[in-house]
N, C-alpha and C positions, 0 to 999 in steps of 0.2 A: 528440512534440507536447505532451504533458502535462508533460514536463520543462521545456519552453521556457515554456509558458504559466506553471508555477508560478516558475520562476526571474525571468520579465520581469513578472509581474503579482502575484502572489499574496506572494511574500516582501516586496517592497518597502512593500506596502499594508499587510501586517501588522505592519511595523517602525514605520510611522508611527502606528500607534494609542497609546493612553494609557499602556499596560503591555506594552512590548516582551520584557519579562523572562518573561513567559508564552509567547512565542514561542519564545523560548530554552529554556526548561524542557521546553516540548513536544518540541521537536526532541531535545533529550538523551533523553528518555524515550523517543521511537521509535528512537532508537540503542540503547538498553539494551533495549527490547522485540525487537529484531531478533538481539542477541546471544542472549537467553534461547530464541527460537524455533531457532536455530541449534544450540545446545548441546542442546536437546529433540530436535531433528532427527537429531543425531548419537547420541543414547542410544538412541533408537528404532531406527535403523538397524542399530546394533551388536548390539542386543538381539535384535533379530526378522528382521534382513535376512538371517541365514545359513540359517534355519530354512524351514518350508512356507510361511510367511506372507509375500506379497509386499507390501511397506509403499510401493513407488514409486508407485503411484496415489494412495494416501492422502497422500505428502508433496506432490505435485502439487496436489492438491484443497487441502490446508492453505495452500499458497503462493498460490493462486490467491484462496482465503477472505480471507487476510490482506491480499492487493492491492486486492481489491474494498472491503473495509472502510475501507484508508486511503484509496482514492478518494472514498468517500461522506464521509469526512472533510474531505477537501480543497475538495470542492464545498459542504459546509455552511460551511465557513470563508469560502470566497470569496462564498457568498452573503450571509453575514453583513456582509460588507465592502461588497458592491454586488451586486445582483440581475444586473445585465449580466455580470458576473465569474464569477458563479455558473453561468449559461447558457453561458460561454465555457468554463468549465472541464467542465461536463458534456457539452457537445458534442466535447471533446477526448479524453473517455474513450470514445467509441465505437472510433475507430481502434485505441486503446491497450489495449483489453480483448479484441480479437480473437486475438492469439497465446495468450493466457491461456486464452481459451474453447477453442481449438484443441487445446491441449495436453491440456487435462482431458477432452474428448471424446475424444481419440485414445488415452488412458491406461486409460479404461474400456471 
């Protein structure tokens, strides 16, 4: 639901603004952030994964936290373009956040 709303509503609206280069830079920065988080996750898993410390729940928690932070950014960006778009994005987050919340509850 959220990917469809972003693809059909948010991205075209963000490219129509005066500075579409900022949208592209933000997209690249998000990709680089994902690569850094992936590398740090691998480092934590190799360093602490084989010992007595279980890092699985912490990794799931980190993933959900990053996802919710980006969801907030999407809602913020949509509401700066149009209030109706922000409300639509916020309503789309409800069904999208259920699997992440379920995974976090099960892991703890």
